[in-house]
Each structure stands twice: as structure tokens, then as C-alpha cells.
C-alpha positions as CSV (number, residue, x, y, z in Angstrom):
1,M,16.6,0.4,-28.3
2,Y,18.0,3.6,-26.8
3,Q,21.3,2.2,-25.7
4,K,23.3,3.5,-28.7
5,H,21.3,6.8,-28.6
6,Y,22.6,7.5,-25.1
7,G,25.9,5.6,-25.3
8,L,24.9,3.0,-22.8
9,T,26.5,-0.4,-22.3
10,E,23.3,-1.9,-21.0
11,L,19.7,-1.0,-20.2
12,P,19.6,0.9,-16.9
13,F,16.0,0.5,-15.9
14,T,15.1,-3.1,-16.3
15,L,12.9,-4.9,-13.8
16,T,15.3,-7.7,-13.1
17,P,16.7,-7.3,-9.6
18,N,20.4,-7.0,-10.6
19,T,22.6,-6.4,-7.6
20,S,25.2,-4.6,-9.8
21,F,22.6,-1.8,-10.0
22,Y,22.1,-1.7,-6.2
23,C,21.8,1.9,-5.0
24,D,22.7,2.5,-1.4
25,L,19.5,4.2,-0.5
26,E,19.0,5.1,3.2
27,G,16.2,2.6,3.7
28,H,17.9,-0.3,2.0
29,R,21.2,0.4,3.8
30,A,19.4,0.5,7.2
31,A,17.6,-2.7,6.4
32,L,20.8,-4.5,5.4
33,E,22.5,-3.3,8.6
34,V,19.5,-4.7,10.7
35,L,19.7,-8.0,8.9
36,L,23.5,-8.4,9.3
37,T,23.4,-7.3,12.9
38,A,20.6,-9.7,13.7
39,L,22.4,-12.6,12.1
40,R,25.6,-11.8,13.9
41,T,23.8,-11.9,17.2
42,G,22.2,-15.2,16.5
43,E,18.6,-14.3,16.3
44,G,16.1,-17.0,15.0
45,F,13.5,-15.1,12.9
46,I,14.0,-11.8,11.1
47,K,11.4,-10.1,9.0
48,V,11.6,-7.4,6.2
49,V,8.3,-6.0,4.9
50,G,7.7,-3.6,2.1
51,E,5.1,-2.7,-0.5
52,V,5.1,-4.2,-3.9
53,G,8.1,-2.8,-6.0
54,T,10.1,-1.4,-3.1
55,G,13.1,-3.5,-3.8
56,K,12.7,-6.5,-1.4
57,T,14.1,-9.1,-3.9
58,L,17.1,-6.9,-4.7
59,L,17.8,-6.4,-1.0
60,C,17.3,-10.2,-0.5
61,R,20.0,-11.0,-3.2
62,K,22.2,-8.2,-1.8
63,L,22.1,-9.9,1.6
64,L,23.0,-13.3,0.1
65,N,26.0,-11.7,-1.6
66,E,27.1,-9.8,1.5
67,L,27.1,-12.7,3.9
68,P,30.6,-13.9,4.9
69,E,31.8,-17.4,4.0
70,N,30.9,-18.8,7.4
71,Y,27.3,-18.7,6.5
72,V,25.5,-21.4,4.5
73,T,22.4,-20.2,2.8
74,A,19.2,-21.7,1.6
75,Y,17.3,-19.4,-0.8
76,I,13.6,-20.1,-1.5
77,P,12.3,-17.5,-4.0
78,N,8.8,-19.0,-4.3
79,P,7.5,-20.3,-0.9
80,F,4.0,-21.2,-2.1
81,L,4.7,-24.7,-0.9
82,N,2.9,-27.2,1.4
83,P,4.9,-28.4,4.4
84,D,6.3,-31.5,2.7
85,E,7.4,-29.4,-0.3
86,L,8.9,-26.8,2.0
87,R,11.0,-29.4,3.9
88,A,12.1,-31.0,0.6
89,Q,13.1,-27.6,-0.8
90,I,15.2,-26.8,2.3
91,A,16.8,-30.2,2.2
92,R,17.8,-29.7,-1.5
93,E,19.2,-26.2,-0.7
94,L,21.3,-27.7,2.1
95,Q,22.4,-30.6,-0.1
96,V,20.6,-33.2,2.0
97,D,19.9,-36.6,0.4
98,I,16.3,-37.4,1.3
99,S,15.7,-40.0,-1.4
100,Q,15.6,-42.8,1.2
101,A,13.5,-40.9,3.7
102,S,10.2,-42.7,3.8
103,S,8.4,-40.2,6.1
104,Q,8.5,-36.5,6.9
105,Q,9.9,-37.3,10.3
106,L,12.9,-38.9,8.6
107,V,13.2,-35.8,6.3
108,T,13.3,-33.6,9.4
109,Q,15.9,-35.8,11.0
110,A,18.0,-35.7,7.9
111,I,17.8,-31.9,7.9
112,Q,18.7,-31.7,11.6
113,Q,21.7,-34.0,11.0
114,R,23.0,-31.8,8.2
115,L,22.5,-28.7,10.4
116,M,24.6,-30.2,13.2
117,E,27.3,-31.1,10.7
118,I,27.4,-27.5,9.4
119,N,27.3,-26.2,13.0
120,A,30.2,-28.5,14.0
121,A,32.2,-27.0,11.1
122,G,31.8,-23.5,12.7
123,K,29.3,-22.3,10.2
124,T,25.8,-20.9,10.4
125,V,22.8,-21.8,8.3
126,V,20.5,-19.0,7.0
127,I,17.2,-19.8,5.3
128,V,16.0,-16.8,3.2
129,L,12.4,-16.8,1.9
130,D,11.3,-14.2,-0.6
131,E,7.5,-13.4,-1.1
132,A,6.9,-15.0,2.4
133,Q,3.3,-13.7,2.4
134,A,2.6,-16.6,0.0
135,L,3.4,-19.2,2.6
136,P,0.3,-21.3,3.4
137,S,-0.6,-21.3,7.1
138,D,0.4,-24.9,7.7
139,S,3.8,-24.2,6.0
140,L,4.3,-21.3,8.3
141,E,3.8,-23.6,11.2
142,A,6.2,-26.1,9.7
143,L,8.8,-23.4,9.4
144,R,8.4,-22.6,13.0
145,L,8.9,-26.2,14.0
146,I,12.0,-26.4,11.8
147,S,13.3,-23.3,13.7
148,N,13.1,-25.4,16.9
149,L,16.2,-27.3,15.8
150,E,19.0,-26.2,18.1
151,T,21.8,-27.3,20.4
152,E,22.0,-26.6,24.1
153,T,23.8,-23.3,23.4
154,R,22.7,-22.0,20.0
155,K,20.2,-22.1,17.2
156,L,21.1,-24.4,14.3
157,L,19.6,-22.0,11.8
158,H,18.3,-18.5,11.2
159,I,15.3,-17.7,9.1
160,V,14.8,-14.4,7.2
161,L,11.4,-13.6,5.8
162,F,10.9,-11.0,3.0
163,G,7.3,-10.2,2.3
164,Q,4.6,-7.7,1.4
165,P,2.5,-6.0,4.1
166,E,0.1,-9.0,3.9
167,L,2.7,-11.0,5.7
168,N,2.1,-8.9,8.8
169,E,-1.7,-9.6,8.5
170,R,-1.0,-13.3,8.2
171,L,1.2,-13.3,11.3
172,A,-1.3,-11.3,13.3
173,A,-3.6,-14.3,13.3
174,R,-3.9,-16.1,16.6
175,E,-2.8,-19.4,15.1
176,H,0.7,-17.8,14.4
177,R,1.2,-16.1,17.7
178,Q,4.1,-18.5,18.6
179,L,5.9,-17.7,15.3
180,R,5.2,-14.0,15.7
181,Q,6.8,-13.9,19.1
182,R,9.9,-15.4,17.8
183,I,10.5,-12.6,15.3
184,S,13.2,-10.6,17.2
185,F,14.1,-8.1,14.4
186,S,11.9,-6.6,11.8
187,Y,12.2,-3.7,9.3
188,H,9.7,-1.9,7.1
189,L,11.0,-0.7,3.7
190,Q,9.8,2.7,2.7
191,A,9.5,4.3,-0.7
192,M,12.1,6.7,-2.0
193,T,12.1,10.5,-1.3
194,V,12.3,12.8,-4.3
195,H,16.0,13.4,-3.5
196,E,16.7,9.6,-3.3
197,L,14.9,9.2,-6.7
198,A,17.2,11.7,-8.3
199,R,20.2,9.9,-6.9
200,Y,18.7,6.5,-7.9
201,I,18.2,7.6,-11.5
202,S,21.7,9.1,-11.8
203,H,23.3,6.0,-10.2
204,R,21.6,3.5,-12.6
205,L,22.5,5.6,-15.6
206,H,26.2,5.8,-14.4
207,I,26.3,2.0,-13.9
208,A,24.9,1.5,-17.4
209,G,27.7,3.6,-18.8
210,Y,26.1,7.0,-19.4
211,K,28.7,9.8,-19.5
212,G,26.8,12.7,-21.1
213,A,25.0,15.8,-19.8
214,P,22.1,15.4,-17.3
215,I,19.0,13.9,-19.0
216,F,16.5,14.3,-16.1
217,N,16.1,17.8,-14.7
218,G,14.5,18.7,-11.3
219,R,11.0,19.2,-12.6
220,V,11.0,15.9,-14.5
221,V,12.3,14.0,-11.4
222,S,9.6,15.6,-9.3
223,M,7.0,14.5,-11.8
224,L,8.4,11.0,-11.8
225,H,8.4,10.9,-8.0
226,Q,4.7,12.0,-8.0
227,A,3.7,9.4,-10.6
228,S,5.7,6.5,-9.1
229,R,5.1,7.5,-5.4
230,G,8.8,6.8,-4.9
231,I,8.4,3.0,-5.6
232,P,11.6,1.8,-7.4
233,R,9.8,-0.6,-9.7
234,L,7.4,2.0,-11.0
235,A,10.2,4.5,-11.4
236,N,12.1,2.0,-13.5
237,V,9.1,1.4,-15.8
238,L,8.6,5.1,-16.2
239,C,12.2,6.0,-16.8
240,H,12.5,3.2,-19.4
241,K,9.5,4.5,-21.3
242,V,10.6,8.2,-21.3
243,L,14.0,7.2,-22.7
244,L,12.2,5.2,-25.4
245,L,10.1,8.2,-26.2
246,C,13.2,10.5,-26.4
247,Y,14.9,7.9,-28.6
248,G,11.9,7.8,-30.9
249,E,11.9,11.6,-31.2
250,G,15.7,11.8,-31.7
251,V,16.1,14.1,-28.6
252,Y,18.2,13.7,-25.5
253,P,16.8,15.5,-22.4
254,V,13.5,14.2,-20.9
255,T,10.7,16.7,-20.8
256,P,7.5,16.9,-18.8
257,K,5.6,15.9,-22.0
258,H,7.5,12.6,-22.1
259,V,6.7,11.9,-18.5
260,R,3.0,12.6,-19.0
261,T,2.9,10.3,-22.0
262,A,4.7,7.5,-20.1
263,V,2.4,7.9,-17.1
264,E,-0.7,7.6,-19.3
265,D,0.7,4.4,-20.7
266,T,1.5,2.9,-17.2
267,E,-0.8,1.1,-14.9
268,D,-0.7,2.3,-11.3
269,A,1.1,5.5,-12.2
270,T,-0.8,8.8,-11.8
271,L,-0.2,12.5,-12.0
272,P,-2.4,15.2,-10.6
273,K,-4.4,17.0,-13.3
274,A,-2.4,19.9,-14.8
275,T,-3.1,23.3,-13.3
276,W,-2.3,26.7,-14.8
277,P,0.9,28.4,-13.6
278,W,0.0,31.3,-11.2
279,W,1.2,34.0,-13.6
280,L,-0.9,32.6,-16.4
281,L,-3.9,32.3,-14.1
282,G,-3.4,35.9,-13.0
283,A,-3.2,37.1,-16.6
284,A,-6.4,35.3,-17.3
285,V,-8.2,36.9,-14.4
286,I,-7.0,40.4,-15.4
287,A,-8.1,39.8,-19.0
288,G,-11.4,38.6,-17.7
289,V,-12.0,41.7,-15.5
290,A,-11.0,44.0,-18.4
291,A,-13.4,42.2,-20.7
292,V,-16.3,42.5,-18.2
293,G,-15.5,46.2,-17.7
294,Y,-15.5,46.8,-21.5
295,Y,-18.7,44.9,-21.9
296,Q,-20.4,46.9,-19.1
297,Q,-19.2,50.1,-20.6
298,W,-20.4,49.2,-24.0
299,F,-23.7,47.9,-22.7
300,V,-24.4,51.0,-20.6
301,G,-23.4,53.2,-23.5
302,G,-25.8,51.4,-25.8
303,D,-28.6,51.8,-23.3
304,M,-28.1,55.5,-23.1
């Protein structure tokens, strides 16, 4: 690999959502502030939506790491579960023994008892679901019913949903209007700007141990931004490939040629067709006019 080539301690552009590589982008910072504020104010449902590859899972893990000790968390990374499986998963995350529960009503009662114990200890339960757009409709309704568990003065748990835009479409259905009305805070993650991408690339290289001269110039970053549309996951894929290409050629700086090669090899990444620089186009036009003039002169001369 190119680690030794660039003097890196680890690969900087892997697809694993590693929080040590978290870059404090404006959108992610704002989303994290919304989440922490909503949880501090005791809101029941909170939603974060973003396109595929915009860093929802990384933000989700960052939230789990940032929560103070007075929060007890239940993290469900794959919520494609029926209602019974969902309740069982929540019970396991909260260390509730449901082995003797002979019905789903008893499972719910056991969860409620555990929530009250945690509440009595002065702590707050947060259930975090990643890829929430995958929740079946009956499981969404089960989640809403679980959120009904509360004391006379406060909610016993808070629920954070991370999902793709399809989650909004699911919640727009009439059958989920009660759940939709309970979402008091929501945030939409946006793609990176070209300036954020430049900082993102530099940040990840720094975390990975790079200490040399700049590898990515402004033109290269602009091309990467065009090709990735500012989506972190696509940017990671492309950056990884261009560094592999540089390593294979024994060179260090990334060139536009490397970017074009990486883009051609990457699904969902595109660049506009290459156009001639204005000065080259102008020279071609002048040369064309001169050639036409010469042809006309020769042709007329031959006629005479």
C-alpha cells in the first residue's frame, strides 16, 4: 500500500466510520449541537437525515462518544427488525432479562421497569437507531408506543433516528402522523463545499500521520469535489484511489490525470467532459481563420 510511500501511520481514507478521523465540518458540528441541545431539553424524538455517504453513521458514533455519563444508550445499527425483534434488541441493549417473559406485553413491562430504575438513578436513556429508513411500518409504530413510557413529569427515554431521505417519505404516510408529530428536532445533513473538502482531506492526512508537502492542489481538490459532489464517502473512495495511483507511479503530488483515472473506475462519480482552455480554443480559431484565408487566396488565384 501507499502508507510507507507517504510516511503514514494508517490509511487516511478508509470507509470505516472511525471517530478518530472525525472532521468538525460545519454541517456535522451544527447537527451535533442540535442533538445535544434536544437531549438536554428532554425531547422525545429527534431525527437526522442525510443522503447516502454524508457521514450519518460517523456522526451517530460521535454522538454516542460525546454523551455525558448520565446518559444510558442503546445503539441499534441495523433496525430492519419486526416489532418483537425490536423490543428484544432494546431490552438486550438496556441489559433487561426477558428470558422469562412469555408475551410481548411482559417484555414491554420489563423494559419499562428498567427505564424507571435508570430514571431513579438520575440518568437518562437514549435509543439511537442508524439506517432508520429500514424500519418496517409496524416497527415504527412499536417504537412510538415504546416512547409513550414516561413518568408524570418526564419522558423515560429519548429516541434519535438517523436515516436517508427515504425516512422522511416513510414518515409522511398518514399511518405515521402520530410519530411524525412527536419529532420535535430534526436536521438535514448537507454535502461538503469545495473548501470543506480541502480541509477534510488535509485533516484526514494529518490524523494518518502525513507531514510532507501538500499532495492535493486546488485544481485537484476542485475536480474531486465535482466528481464526488461533496459526499464524504465518495471523496474517500476517490482519494484512496488517487494515492494508490501515485504510489504505483512512484510520484507524490496528485495530478488531474490521476483524478480522471480514479473517477473512471468509480461508480457514481462523474466529471464533466473535458473542454479546451480558452487560450487554446482561441489559438485554434485564429489558426482556422488563417487557413481559410489562405485557402480562399490560393483558390481564387488558381481560378484566375
